[in-house]
N, C-alpha and C positions, 0 to 999 in steps of 0.2 A: 916595339909597339905598332899595332894596327889600328888606323885611326880613318874614321869615315866622317868627313864633314858636309854638312847639307847647305847648298848655296841656293838663293832663289834671286830672280830677276824683278826689280822693283823701278818705277818711274824716276827718272833723275829729279833730285830734291827741288829744283826751279821750274819744273814742267808746269805749264798751265792747264789745270784740269777741268775737264767738262764731260758731259755725258750726253747720249743720243737715245733714240727709240724710246721717248717719252720718260727718259732718265732711268732706263732700265739697262743700259749698255754703257762701260766705260769708253770714252771716245780716244782711241789709240793714235789718231791722226796727228802728226807732228810730236808724238812724245819720244824723247831720248830715253833709254833705258840703261841702268847700272846694276851691278852686283848689289844686293841688299847691305848695307853698311855693316850691320850687326853680325852678318855672316861673314863679310870680309874681314873687317877691323877687328873682331874679337875671337870667333870661333876658328876661322882659317888660320890667323895669324899666332894664336896660342897652339895650335895644332903643330905649326912649322916649330915654334920654340921648343915643344916637348920632343919632337923628332931629333931636332939639333942635340938636346941633352940626352937621350936615350937610345937614339936610332929608331929605325922602323919606317913605315911607309903611310903616305897620307893619299886617300881616295877622296876626291871631290863628286858629288852626286846633285844633279839638277834635274828637276821634272818639267819638261816643257818641250817647244818645238826647236827646230833647227835655228831659228832667230837667237836662242840663247847660247849658242855656242860661242859667240864673242866674249860673253861674261864667264863662261866655263874656261876659255882659253887664259882669259886673265886670271883665274884661280891657279891655273898650271904655271904662269909667269911667276906668281908670287912665290910658288913653291909647292903646290900640290904635285905628286908624283905622276897620277894618272887620273882619269875622270871617267864618268858614267852618266849618260843623259836617259833618261826614261822618256820616251818619243810620244808624249800626250801632253795635252794643256788641261791641267788638274781643274776639275770641276769645283773642288771646295778644299778645305783645309785636310780633311780625311783622307780624300782621293790622294793627295801629295804624300801624305804621312804613309797610307798604305802601300803606295808604289816603292817609297823608300824602304820600308821595313820588309817588302818581298825581296828586294835585293839584297838587303843585308842577311837575311834569315840564312844561318848555316856557314857564314863566311868568318865568323870567330873574330869580329872587331872587339878591340879592347876598350874603345871609346867611340861614342858617335856625338858629335858636336853641332849644334844649330845655334844660330844667333836667337836673341831673347824672342823677337817678333821681327816682321816684316814692317817696313815704313809705309806701306800703302794701306793694308788692312789691320796691322797692329792687333793681329789676333791672338799672339801668342800660344798658339794650340798645336803645332805640328810636332814639337819636341815630346811633349807629354804623349800624343797619341803614337809616335813612333815606339816610345817606351812600353806603352800598353799592348802595342801589337807584338812586340818581341819579349815580352814579359821581363823587362830590363828595370832597374832602379832609375828614376828621374830626378835630376836636381835642377831646378828652374832659377834663372837670374843670378847664375854664380858669376861673382866679380874677380874670384881668383881660383886657380886648379893648379895643383901639383900632382903628378901621376908617375909611378915608378914602373908601371907595366902590369902591377898587380893590385896596389891599392890607390886610390885616389883620395885626395885631401882638399876640400872646397870651402870656401867663404861666400857668403853672401850678407847683403846688408839688411838688416831687420830693424823695427823701431827700437831705437835706442842702444844700438849695438851692432855685432856682427857675429852672425851664426857660422860655427865650423862645423863640417860634417865631413865623416871618413866612410868611404864605400870600398867594399872590396869585390873584384869581379867587373864584368863589362857593365857599362852605364851608359845613358843618355844625359847630356848637359846642355843647357841652353846658356849661352854666355851673354853677359851684360858688360856695361861699362866698366873699365878697370882691369878685365880680363888679359888685355895685350894693348899693344900700341900700333897703330896704321903702319903697314909697310907699301912702298911704293915699288912696283916691279921695275927692275933695271934692265938694260939692253940685252945681258946675257940671257935673263929669265925669259924674256919676250923671244928671243931666238930659240930658245930651248923649248919653249911652250908648244911650238909649231911641230916638234918631232914627238911630243909625249902623247900616249895614246889616250883618244877620248873614243869609249865604245858608247854605241847607240843601242839600247834594248827596247823591245816592244813592251807595253804597259800590260798589267794584269788586269782583270775585271774587277772592279771595285763598286760600292754603293755611294750614291749621291746622298748626303745628309743633310745639305745646306742649299737652298735657292736664293736668289737675290730678287728682291720685290722691287726695289728702286733705290737710287744714290741720291744724295742730296749733298749741297756745299754748306759748310758752316756759315754761320751768320758773319757779315762784315764787321770788323774790330770798330769800336766807336772811338771818338777822339779822346785823347787825354786832357784832364782838366787839373791844371797845377793849383796847389793850395800853399799859401804861406805857411810855414811849420809853426809861426807863433799864433795863428789864426784857427785855433782847435774848435772854437764853437762854429765857425763856417764849415769845417769838416764834418763835424758831427751833424749839422743840418742837412748837408748834402748826402750823406749816408742814411739818413733818416727819412728825408723827403723825396728825393730823387733816385737814389739806387735802392732804397728802401730794403737795407739788409739789416737795420737796427731799428 
């Protein structure tokens, strides 16, 4: 089985977020970066599990500058066989998807995996755009995936139950919680990652479809007011007069 796993770089979850240039640019000063958890914990690890079951190869692909090599090497340490970095900072989700699709075109991948979304933009767009560019089936938010090299059987949560989907042939899947469990790279994997190939390729020309006008931080969370569970009249009053939800 030949698997392509798309990985992205995101700010570490405890990073303090701020903006510059009249809130039009993300302030990268002092920010630590990690591999996007949905890409790492679910997409990459499930790919490794499938390789362990059926054999094959796993290629990790990232779109970004040389500073991304650290997270790419982590993907290699966890279990990817080789990696590719498209040498450009993507202007938007379509740019990233188009770069990945351009690389994947004609390489006969049986499966292309992404995380369901990145934890910074939370757009959940790249997977579907890759599938559209390659004219492949796309299954989003999958929580379970079995693949024998020809046919994939997937599950995803829907309201009131679980949807089971069977797809024959190559496909693109965005992985959600439940797909796999996090793996920590061991010392042997870290040492081997230094010798695994990381190919840097030039970007193809694409169209920018989205531009950022401004960023803003969410409103601060208000204080929590505790109500005695026996005092339902007070709870109703507060919901009506202060929260104004009833």
